[in-house]
C-alpha positions as a Markdown table, in Angstrom:
| # | Residue | x | y | z |
|---|---|---|---|---|
| 1 | Met | 148.9 | 39.2 | 8.8 |
| 2 | Ser | 145.0 | 38.5 | 8.5 |
| 3 | Pro | 143.9 | 34.7 | 7.8 |
| 4 | Pro | 142.9 | 33.8 | 4.6 |
| 5 | Leu | 139.0 | 34.3 | 4.1 |
| 6 | Leu | 138.4 | 31.3 | 2.0 |
| 7 | Glu | 140.7 | 28.3 | 1.8 |
| 8 | Ile | 140.7 | 25.5 | -1.1 |
| 9 | Glu | 142.2 | 22.5 | -0.1 |
| 10 | Asp | 142.5 | 19.3 | -2.4 |
| 11 | Leu | 139.0 | 20.2 | -3.6 |
| 12 | His | 137.4 | 17.1 | -5.4 |
| 13 | Cys | 133.9 | 17.1 | -7.1 |
| 14 | Ser | 132.4 | 14.0 | -8.9 |
| 15 | Phe | 129.2 | 13.8 | -10.5 |
| 16 | Leu | 127.9 | 10.2 | -10.4 |
| 17 | Thr | 125.8 | 9.2 | -13.0 |
| 18 | Pro | 124.0 | 5.6 | -14.2 |
| 19 | Arg | 127.2 | 4.6 | -15.9 |
| 20 | Arg | 129.9 | 6.4 | -14.8 |
| 21 | Glu | 131.5 | 8.6 | -12.5 |
| 22 | Val | 132.5 | 12.0 | -14.0 |
| 23 | Arg | 135.4 | 14.1 | -12.3 |
| 24 | Ala | 134.5 | 17.7 | -12.6 |
| 25 | Val | 136.8 | 19.3 | -10.0 |
| 26 | Asp | 140.2 | 17.1 | -9.2 |
| 27 | Gly | 143.0 | 18.4 | -6.6 |
| 28 | Val | 142.6 | 21.9 | -6.4 |
| 29 | Thr | 143.9 | 24.0 | -4.2 |
| 30 | Phe | 144.1 | 28.1 | -3.5 |
| 31 | Ser | 143.8 | 30.3 | -1.0 |
| 32 | Met | 141.8 | 34.4 | -1.1 |
| 33 | Asp | 142.5 | 37.3 | 1.3 |
| 34 | Pro | 140.4 | 39.2 | 2.6 |
| 35 | Gly | 139.0 | 41.9 | -0.1 |
| 36 | Glu | 141.3 | 40.2 | -2.9 |
| 37 | Ser | 139.8 | 39.8 | -6.6 |
| 38 | Leu | 139.9 | 37.0 | -7.9 |
| 39 | Gly | 139.9 | 35.7 | -11.7 |
| 40 | Val | 138.6 | 32.4 | -12.6 |
| 41 | Val | 138.9 | 31.6 | -16.3 |
| 42 | Gly | 139.2 | 28.7 | -18.7 |
| 43 | Glu | 137.0 | 26.6 | -21.2 |
| 44 | Ser | 133.2 | 25.3 | -20.5 |
| 45 | Gly | 133.9 | 22.1 | -18.7 |
| 46 | Ser | 136.8 | 23.5 | -17.1 |
| 47 | Gly | 135.5 | 22.8 | -13.1 |
| 48 | Lys | 135.4 | 27.2 | -12.9 |
| 49 | Thr | 131.2 | 27.1 | -11.9 |
| 50 | Val | 131.8 | 23.8 | -10.5 |
| 51 | Thr | 134.5 | 25.0 | -7.7 |
| 52 | Ala | 132.2 | 27.5 | -6.7 |
| 53 | Leu | 129.2 | 25.6 | -6.4 |
| 54 | Ser | 131.4 | 23.0 | -4.4 |
| 55 | Val | 132.0 | 25.5 | -2.0 |
| 56 | Leu | 128.5 | 26.6 | -1.4 |
| 57 | Arg | 127.2 | 22.9 | -1.7 |
| 58 | Leu | 124.9 | 24.9 | -4.2 |
| 59 | Phe | 123.9 | 21.3 | -5.9 |
| 60 | Gly | 119.7 | 20.0 | -6.6 |
| 61 | Pro | 118.6 | 17.9 | -4.5 |
| 62 | Ala | 118.5 | 14.9 | -7.2 |
| 63 | Ser | 122.2 | 15.6 | -8.0 |
| 64 | Lys | 124.4 | 12.2 | -7.2 |
| 65 | Val | 127.5 | 14.1 | -5.9 |
| 66 | Arg | 130.5 | 13.2 | -4.3 |
| 67 | Leu | 133.2 | 15.7 | -2.6 |
| 68 | Ser | 136.3 | 15.6 | -0.8 |
| 69 | Gly | 139.3 | 18.1 | 0.6 |
| 70 | Ala | 138.1 | 20.9 | 2.3 |
| 71 | Ala | 136.6 | 24.7 | 1.8 |
| 72 | Arg | 137.7 | 26.5 | 4.8 |
| 73 | Phe | 135.2 | 30.1 | 4.9 |
| 74 | Glu | 136.2 | 32.2 | 7.8 |
| 75 | Gly | 138.0 | 28.9 | 9.5 |
| 76 | Val | 135.1 | 26.6 | 9.4 |
| 77 | Asp | 134.7 | 24.3 | 6.4 |
| 78 | Leu | 131.8 | 24.4 | 4.5 |
| 79 | Leu | 132.2 | 21.0 | 3.1 |
| 80 | Arg | 131.2 | 19.0 | 6.7 |
| 81 | Ala | 128.9 | 22.5 | 7.7 |
| 82 | Ser | 125.7 | 22.1 | 9.2 |
| 83 | Glu | 122.5 | 22.7 | 6.6 |
| 84 | Ser | 121.7 | 25.5 | 9.5 |
| 85 | His | 125.1 | 26.8 | 9.0 |
| 86 | Leu | 125.3 | 27.1 | 5.0 |
| 87 | Arg | 121.9 | 29.0 | 5.0 |
| 88 | Lys | 123.1 | 31.4 | 6.8 |
| 89 | Val | 126.5 | 31.8 | 4.9 |
| 90 | Arg | 124.7 | 31.4 | 1.6 |
| 91 | Gly | 123.4 | 34.8 | 0.9 |
| 92 | Gly | 124.3 | 36.3 | 4.2 |
| 93 | Arg | 128.5 | 36.1 | 3.9 |
| 94 | Ile | 128.6 | 34.7 | 0.4 |
| 95 | Gly | 126.9 | 36.8 | -2.3 |
| 96 | Val | 126.4 | 34.8 | -5.3 |
| 97 | Val | 125.5 | 36.1 | -9.2 |
| 98 | Phe | 125.1 | 33.9 | -11.7 |
| 99 | Gln | 125.0 | 34.2 | -15.5 |
| 100 | Asp | 121.2 | 34.5 | -16.2 |
| 101 | Pro | 119.4 | 36.6 | -13.8 |
| 102 | Leu | 115.7 | 36.0 | -15.5 |
| 103 | Thr | 116.0 | 32.4 | -14.1 |
| 104 | Ser | 117.4 | 33.6 | -10.7 |
| 105 | Leu | 114.6 | 36.1 | -10.0 |
| 106 | Asp | 111.1 | 35.0 | -9.1 |
| 107 | Pro | 108.7 | 35.8 | -12.1 |
| 108 | Val | 105.8 | 36.1 | -10.2 |
| 109 | Val | 107.3 | 39.2 | -6.9 |
| 110 | Ala | 108.4 | 42.7 | -7.4 |
| 111 | Val | 112.2 | 42.7 | -7.5 |
| 112 | Gly | 112.0 | 45.0 | -4.6 |
| 113 | Glu | 110.1 | 42.3 | -2.0 |
| 114 | Gln | 112.6 | 39.8 | -3.2 |
| 115 | Ile | 115.5 | 41.5 | -2.2 |
| 116 | Ala | 113.5 | 42.6 | 0.7 |
| 117 | Glu | 113.1 | 38.4 | 1.5 |
| 118 | Ala | 116.6 | 38.0 | 1.2 |
| 119 | Ile | 117.2 | 41.1 | 3.7 |
| 120 | Arg | 115.1 | 39.7 | 6.2 |
| 121 | Leu | 116.2 | 35.9 | 6.2 |
| 122 | His | 119.8 | 37.0 | 7.3 |
| 123 | Lys | 119.2 | 40.5 | 9.4 |
| 124 | Asp | 116.7 | 40.9 | 12.4 |
| 125 | Val | 114.8 | 43.8 | 11.0 |
| 126 | Ser | 110.9 | 44.6 | 9.9 |
| 127 | Arg | 109.4 | 44.6 | 7.0 |
| 128 | Arg | 109.2 | 48.2 | 6.8 |
| 129 | Glu | 113.0 | 48.5 | 7.3 |
| 130 | Ala | 113.6 | 45.9 | 4.9 |
| 131 | Lys | 111.7 | 47.3 | 2.1 |
| 132 | Arg | 113.4 | 50.8 | 2.4 |
| 133 | Arg | 116.8 | 49.0 | 2.5 |
| 134 | Ser | 116.0 | 47.1 | -1.3 |
| 135 | Val | 115.1 | 50.7 | -2.0 |
| 136 | Asp | 118.0 | 51.8 | -1.4 |
| 137 | Leu | 119.7 | 49.0 | -2.6 |
| 138 | Leu | 118.3 | 49.9 | -6.0 |
| 139 | Glu | 119.0 | 53.2 | -6.0 |
| 140 | Arg | 122.9 | 52.2 | -5.3 |
| 141 | Val | 123.5 | 49.7 | -8.1 |
| 142 | Gly | 121.9 | 52.6 | -10.7 |
| 143 | Ile | 117.7 | 51.7 | -11.2 |
| 144 | Pro | 115.9 | 54.9 | -11.9 |
| 145 | Asp | 113.2 | 55.5 | -10.2 |
| 146 | Pro | 113.7 | 52.9 | -8.0 |
| 147 | Gly | 111.0 | 53.4 | -5.1 |
| 148 | Gly | 108.7 | 53.2 | -8.0 |
| 149 | Arg | 110.5 | 50.3 | -9.8 |
| 150 | Ala | 110.2 | 48.3 | -6.7 |
| 151 | Asp | 106.8 | 47.1 | -7.2 |
| 152 | Asp | 107.7 | 46.2 | -10.7 |
| 153 | Leu | 108.2 | 42.3 | -11.7 |
| 154 | Pro | 111.2 | 41.2 | -13.5 |
| 155 | His | 110.1 | 40.8 | -16.6 |
| 156 | Arg | 109.7 | 44.3 | -16.5 |
| 157 | Phe | 113.7 | 45.4 | -16.6 |
| 158 | Ser | 116.5 | 45.0 | -19.3 |
| 159 | Gly | 118.7 | 42.4 | -19.2 |
| 160 | Gly | 121.4 | 44.3 | -17.9 |
| 161 | Met | 118.7 | 45.9 | -15.4 |
| 162 | Arg | 118.1 | 42.3 | -14.4 |
| 163 | Gln | 121.6 | 42.1 | -13.7 |
| 164 | Arg | 122.1 | 45.1 | -11.1 |
| 165 | Ile | 118.9 | 43.8 | -9.2 |
| 166 | Met | 121.0 | 40.6 | -8.8 |
| 167 | Ile | 124.1 | 42.2 | -7.2 |
| 168 | Ala | 121.8 | 44.4 | -5.3 |
| 169 | Met | 120.4 | 41.2 | -3.9 |
| 170 | Ala | 123.7 | 39.5 | -3.3 |
| 171 | Ile | 124.7 | 42.7 | -1.5 |
| 172 | Ser | 121.9 | 43.3 | 0.7 |
| 173 | Cys | 123.7 | 41.9 | 3.6 |
| 174 | Asp | 127.1 | 42.9 | 3.0 |
| 175 | Pro | 129.0 | 39.9 | 2.3 |
| 176 | Gln | 132.6 | 39.2 | 2.7 |
| 177 | Leu | 132.8 | 37.3 | -0.8 |
| 178 | Leu | 130.9 | 38.3 | -3.9 |
| 179 | Ile | 131.0 | 35.6 | -6.5 |
| 180 | Ala | 130.1 | 36.8 | -10.0 |
| 181 | Asp | 130.0 | 33.1 | -12.4 |
| 182 | Glu | 129.8 | 34.8 | -15.6 |
| 183 | Ala | 128.0 | 38.1 | -14.8 |
| 184 | Thr | 128.1 | 39.7 | -17.6 |
| 185 | Thr | 128.7 | 37.1 | -20.1 |
| 186 | Ala | 124.7 | 37.8 | -22.0 |
| 187 | Leu | 125.1 | 41.5 | -22.1 |
| 188 | Asp | 126.0 | 43.8 | -24.9 |
| 189 | Ala | 129.5 | 45.2 | -24.4 |
| 190 | Thr | 128.1 | 49.0 | -23.8 |
| 191 | Val | 125.9 | 47.2 | -20.4 |
| 192 | Gln | 128.7 | 45.1 | -19.6 |
| 193 | Ala | 131.3 | 47.8 | -19.5 |
| 194 | Gln | 128.4 | 49.5 | -16.9 |
| 195 | Ile | 128.1 | 46.3 | -14.7 |
| 196 | Leu | 132.1 | 46.0 | -14.5 |
| 197 | Ala | 132.0 | 49.5 | -13.2 |
| 198 | Leu | 129.5 | 48.9 | -11.0 |
| 199 | Leu | 131.4 | 46.1 | -9.6 |
| 200 | Leu | 134.7 | 48.0 | -9.0 |
| 201 | Asp | 132.5 | 50.7 | -7.2 |
| 202 | Leu | 131.0 | 48.4 | -4.7 |
| 203 | Arg | 134.0 | 46.6 | -3.8 |
| 204 | Arg | 135.8 | 49.5 | -3.0 |
| 205 | Asp | 132.9 | 50.8 | -1.1 |
| 206 | Leu | 132.2 | 47.6 | 0.8 |
| 207 | Gly | 136.0 | 46.1 | 0.9 |
| 208 | Met | 134.2 | 42.8 | -0.1 |
| 209 | Ala | 136.3 | 40.2 | -1.6 |
| 210 | Met | 135.5 | 38.7 | -5.1 |
| 211 | Leu | 135.6 | 35.4 | -7.0 |
| 212 | Val | 135.4 | 36.5 | -10.3 |
| 213 | Ile | 134.4 | 33.1 | -13.2 |
| 214 | Ser | 134.8 | 34.2 | -16.9 |
| 215 | His | 135.8 | 32.5 | -19.9 |
| 216 | Asp | 136.5 | 36.2 | -20.8 |
| 217 | Leu | 140.5 | 37.2 | -19.6 |
| 218 | Gly | 139.4 | 40.7 | -20.9 |
| 219 | Val | 136.5 | 40.8 | -18.2 |
| 220 | Val | 138.9 | 38.8 | -15.6 |
| 221 | Ala | 141.5 | 41.3 | -16.2 |
| 222 | Ala | 139.2 | 44.6 | -15.9 |
| 223 | Leu | 137.9 | 43.6 | -12.0 |
| 224 | Cys | 140.9 | 41.1 | -10.7 |
| 225 | Asp | 144.0 | 41.4 | -9.4 |
| 226 | Thr | 144.9 | 37.8 | -9.3 |
| 227 | Val | 144.1 | 34.9 | -12.1 |
| 228 | Gln | 144.2 | 31.4 | -12.3 |
| 229 | Val | 143.7 | 29.0 | -14.9 |
| 230 | Met | 142.1 | 26.3 | -15.1 |
| 231 | Tyr | 141.8 | 23.1 | -17.6 |
| 232 | Ala | 139.9 | 19.8 | -17.7 |
| 233 | Gly | 139.0 | 20.5 | -13.4 |
| 234 | Arg | 142.9 | 21.3 | -12.7 |
| 235 | Leu | 144.7 | 24.1 | -12.0 |
| 236 | Ala | 147.4 | 25.4 | -14.9 |
| 237 | Glu | 148.6 | 28.5 | -14.1 |
| 238 | Arg | 148.1 | 31.5 | -11.3 |
| 239 | Ala | 149.8 | 34.8 | -11.2 |
| 240 | Pro | 148.8 | 38.4 | -10.6 |
| 241 | Thr | 146.7 | 39.6 | -13.2 |
| 242 | Arg | 149.2 | 41.8 | -15.1 |
| 243 | Ser | 152.0 | 39.1 | -15.0 |
| 244 | Leu | 149.7 | 36.8 | -16.3 |
| 245 | Leu | 148.5 | 38.4 | -19.5 |
| 246 | Asp | 152.2 | 39.8 | -20.4 |
| 247 | Ala | 154.2 | 36.9 | -19.9 |
| 248 | Ala | 151.8 | 33.4 | -19.6 |
| 249 | Ala | 153.6 | 30.1 | -18.8 |
| 250 | His | 151.3 | 27.7 | -19.4 |
| 251 | Pro | 151.0 | 26.2 | -23.0 |
| 252 | Tyr | 147.1 | 26.8 | -22.3 |
| 253 | Thr | 147.3 | 30.2 | -20.8 |
| 254 | Glu | 149.3 | 31.3 | -24.1 |
| 255 | Ala | 146.9 | 30.0 | -26.3 |
| 256 | Leu | 144.2 | 31.3 | -24.3 |
| 257 | Val | 145.7 | 34.7 | -24.6 |
| 258 | Arg | 146.0 | 34.4 | -28.5 |
| 259 | Leu | 142.5 | 33.9 | -29.1 |
| 260 | Val | 141.9 | 37.3 | -27.5 |
| 261 | Pro | 140.5 | 39.3 | -30.6 |
| 262 | Lys | 142.6 | 42.6 | -30.5 |
| 263 | Leu | 142.0 | 45.6 | -32.9 |
| 264 | Asp | 144.6 | 46.4 | -34.8 |
| 265 | Asp | 144.5 | 48.7 | -38.0 |
| 266 | Arg | 148.1 | 48.1 | -39.2 |
| 267 | Val | 148.0 | 44.3 | -39.1 |
| 268 | His | 145.2 | 41.9 | -39.8 |
| 269 | Thr | 146.0 | 38.4 | -37.8 |
| 270 | Arg | 144.0 | 35.6 | -38.0 |
| 271 | Leu | 143.1 | 33.9 | -34.5 |
| 272 | Arg | 144.3 | 30.6 | -33.9 |
| 273 | Pro | 142.3 | 27.9 | -32.3 |
| 274 | Ile | 143.6 | 25.1 | -30.0 |
| 275 | Pro | 143.0 | 22.1 | -31.6 |
| 276 | Gly | 140.9 | 19.3 | -30.2 |
| 277 | Gln | 138.0 | 19.7 | -27.5 |
| 278 | Pro | 138.7 | 19.3 | -23.5 |
| 279 | Pro | 139.0 | 16.0 | -22.2 |
| 280 | Val | 135.9 | 14.2 | -20.1 |
| 281 | Val | 137.7 | 13.2 | -17.1 |
| 282 | Leu | 136.2 | 9.7 | -16.0 |
| 283 | Ala | 139.2 | 8.3 | -14.1 |
| 284 | Ala | 142.3 | 9.3 | -12.8 |
| 285 | Ala | 145.0 | 9.1 | -15.5 |
| 286 | Pro | 148.7 | 9.8 | -15.6 |
| 287 | Gly | 150.0 | 12.8 | -17.3 |
| 288 | Cys | 149.1 | 16.2 | -18.0 |
| 289 | Arg | 145.1 | 16.5 | -19.2 |
| 290 | Phe | 146.4 | 19.2 | -21.9 |
| 291 | Ala | 149.0 | 17.3 | -23.6 |
| 292 | Pro | 147.1 | 15.3 | -26.2 |
| 293 | Arg | 146.1 | 19.4 | -27.5 |
| 294 | Cys | 149.7 | 21.4 | -26.5 |
| 295 | Glu | 151.9 | 22.4 | -29.1 |
| 296 | Arg | 154.6 | 22.0 | -26.8 |
| 297 | Ser | 153.9 | 18.8 | -25.3 |
| 298 | Ile | 156.9 | 15.8 | -25.0 |
| 299 | Glu | 156.7 | 11.9 | -23.4 |
| 300 | Arg | 157.0 | 12.8 | -20.2 |
| 301 | Cys | 154.2 | 15.0 | -20.3 |
| 302 | Asp | 151.7 | 11.9 | -21.2 |
| 303 | Glu | 153.0 | 9.8 | -18.3 |
| 304 | His | 153.5 | 11.9 | -15.3 |
| 305 | Thr | 151.3 | 15.1 | -13.9 |
| 306 | Pro | 152.9 | 17.2 | -13.9 |
| 307 | Pro | 155.0 | 19.0 | -11.0 |
| 308 | Leu | 154.0 | 22.1 | -9.6 |
| 309 | Val | 156.6 | 25.4 | -10.9 |
| 310 | Glu | 157.2 | 28.7 | -8.7 |
| 311 | Leu | 158.2 | 31.7 | -11.7 |
| 312 | Gly | 158.3 | 34.6 | -9.7 |
| 313 | Pro | 156.4 | 36.3 | -6.6 |
| 314 | Asp | 153.2 | 34.6 | -6.9 |
| 315 | His | 153.6 | 33.2 | -10.0 |
| 316 | Ser | 153.1 | 29.8 | -10.5 |
| 317 | Ala | 152.4 | 26.9 | -13.1 |
| 318 | Trp | 151.7 | 22.9 | -13.2 |
| 319 | Cys | 153.4 | 22.2 | -16.5 |
| 320 | Trp | 156.7 | 20.0 | -17.2 |
| 321 | Lys | 157.9 | 23.0 | -19.6 |
| 322 | Ala | 156.7 | 26.2 | -17.9 |
| 323 | Gly | 158.3 | 29.4 | -18.9 |
| 324 | Glu | 159.8 | 28.0 | -22.1 |
| 325 | Gly | 157.1 | 29.4 | -24.4 |
| 326 | Ser | 157.7 | 31.5 | -27.4 |
| 327 | Gly | 158.4 | 34.6 | -25.4 |
| 328 | Pro | 155.8 | 37.2 | -24.0 |
| 329 | Ser | 152.3 | 36.8 | -25.0 |
| 330 | Gln | 150.6 | 39.3 | -26.6 |
| 331 | Pro | 148.7 | 42.0 | -25.2 |
| 332 | Val | 145.4 | 41.4 | -24.2 |
| 333 | Glu | 143.2 | 44.6 | -24.6 |
| 334 | Leu | 141.6 | 45.5 | -20.8 |
| 335 | Leu | 137.5 | 45.8 | -21.3 |
| 336 | Lys | 137.3 | 49.6 | -20.3 |
| 337 | Ala | 134.7 | 49.8 | -17.3 |
| 338 | Gly | 133.2 | 52.9 | -18.0 |
| 339 | Ser | 130.6 | 55.2 | -16.2 |
| 340 | Arg | 127.3 | 54.1 | -15.2 |
């Protein structure tokens, strides 16, 4: 068997403020194989994005961050790698697509030039060759008239087209891993389906792994082989996508699946929101962090950190009552990744 492409081991990430230390990621461990597509889901503040930012150490210079654990990519621990090595990995071996492309693109530089600049940063090619490749990439991601539009500024494109440009930039150096962080959240349903189809095509054609961060189970189900659920900086459950959607084992995952709107002409079912709010984790505390909002919480949940429970092939949950739910979860309607 080939070694994992990405190994996260006991990852901790805290933000230091003048008054307190906020633990955004607290002891996360997982791995990804080459070519695998892994989805990370959870509410805002669960630690999904911070986990990805920690891998690449993509925090601003003014941020006071404390990192520990390990994040090995192709065998090199990026938490301890030199800045020069990180510059080669960022945008080269690992591509990133963020939620809002307008804030990621330079507003006064033509989109083709921005893609060409990324290519020249990681590849030993001439300016002319980089420009030619940028036009090819724009065509590959479905931009009409790529040769002409390469000279346009970002504001001349719609939100969906700007996201395609960001994807072109992210894959410009043939990455081994693509991180998509809420890449379709701000798009309407039709454009969202087109972007999902594009990502699926690129993953198949390029053979790259994908780490998909989203609060939307439908998006993750459409793109990912495996899903892991995060809550308050910790992992709650990990399973193959179909297994998790058909038979969620953690109460939090069950609640998330219940919250997916379903179209049914025969039954009108009211959504059941999760009571309470996710906690702000300031210090290590015993017990399950979901316990205050959990319908099945018992005294032990408040006093002791839940163990890892193996429920089947590649299906695990961190819960004292894992698998003791009310039965199979309601089926989730997958987003249809339509043609481009």
